[in-house]
C-alpha angles and dihedrals in degrees: 000000000000090000090050093055093045091051093045092048088050089057093047092050089047091054093046093050092050090049091061112105093351119157116218115225135183124210096255089052090050092053092045091050091051090049088061102034111027109114094221092058092047091054091050090052086055092051091055091051088049091052087053090053090049090058090054090048093050093045091052089066091071098038116100112261127211123199131182123199132187119193128182127186130184117196110219087187119018114232115263124218127190116231121191110251093233089063088065099032118024089199095057118108116259122255098049128111136201125212115234128178119221131195137027133279094244130044120179119184124183115186139185122197132183121190129174136175115244101182132358116151089198091059094048091049093044091051090053090047090050090055090048092050090058088055086050093052091047092054089046086056088052091050088048092053091045091054095043090049091058094042088056090050092048088051095043101049094062089056088055096050095045089049089052091050090050091052091046091052090048091053091049091048088055094049092046090049090052091048092047090052093054090042091051089052090053089047092053088052090050096247099117134028130253087249091068089055092047093053091055090046088052090050093050092049091053093047091050090050092050089048091054093048090050090053092053091048090050090059089055093046092050090050089057091048093049091048090053091047095047087240124159105273091211092060125082125233135181130199111240099181121104122225088231089060091053093043109116126158121224120252126238089250092056090051099043112017123109116273114259108206093187090069091066111088093211090055089051090050090050093048090053090049089054088054092049090050090052088053091049089057088051091047093053091046089052088065087080091062123091120246127214129200135171130217140184127195137187125185131187115198129196119194138175145092090272110028095171097062101015112026123167110217126207130161141192136186139183146172132207153156126244118205119189117192116181113223110165130351102171092270092296096135090044090057093047092052089050094051091047091054092049091052088050090052089051091053091048090054091049089052090054090047095047089053090055090047093050090049090052093046092051094047093048090046093052091049094048090048092053089049092046094052091050093051091048092051089050094047090049090059092045093055092050089050093047093052091050090050091049095049091048090049091051090052092049091048092050091050093051098247098101135061135232088244091062089048091052091046091048093048094046091051088049093051091048092048093048089049092049093047094052089047093049090050090048089049092051090051089050091047092051089049092051091049091051089049093048091050090049096242 
């Protein structure tokens, strides 16, 4: 008995310690917290922003560009040219040369150049692809949120079932303690044996041990939930939802309607990936088309040995067009187009495979759900029956027409039925969640 009290008090202290500074959180709150703090979602948001900047980067290729340049040269030694002597003196004999220095010590050139792309099919297709990539990144973010949502649900439901098991064990402990008190009174009056009291003490000890183990398991389960949420690991949380509040039966449409692949975020992502690969084929084909650009330039040049006090200014300007026509590149573009088509074929095959996988997932989820609801209904009846048997056995025992062995058997059947019912209800919740996920809800 001393050991029983010590164990039970340890459980109570453990629960009280865990209750200190514990934040209550519902399933909806857990999902909302994860949407704001989960690292994977944060990275997906960054990818969407990066896609936006890629659009700006691609668009800049076709935007007119203006560049200014300033160059200064100082000649340490002026270049020397050889001039035939007869150019300077017609009477000089042929064959001789005179050294003459040309140029100035200082040359300062300031230039301004404008250049713009007039036509480039590769640029136009690339810009369209960049915009489509942003849509693709946004869909990836939706898929990430979808996955995280169900990861939170998968981590939250075990916390509920273990909490319900804890409450059930506490209730059973209370009932057994009441029965032990009555049995002890009967023993003191000589109506029952010490063995009857000992059996109840053993039951209480086992229940207290199981309660302690469940509390330890709860700590591990909550650590997983906090990790999935992105919640501080050094802070305590407790699930406040009830399985009854989350209990929702599937509709006939969910169990029999045609499968809609578009509802699955991963299918939409793969479909957009196919469109991007189709654009990639077009972009590589566009490499065979010519491109046309226009440019204008103006330069001001200052020359002289002393350009600060006595500069000699000249200037020039010009405009023009630049046409580039690809003729032969060693089959580089042909290889790129072929590779782009191969990648597209790969994505098409993945789409077919994903459709088959989604079909399998939905079919299995529907079958599992039907099985789960049948088990739940069966276990519900078993609990009601076990409770009636236990109550009848208690009445018989109090009236002296039953034995403690019958009591032990009835209470064990009740405990097993309660545990099976809780597990069946949990399995039904999990099956409904798997069905919703398979349908892309």
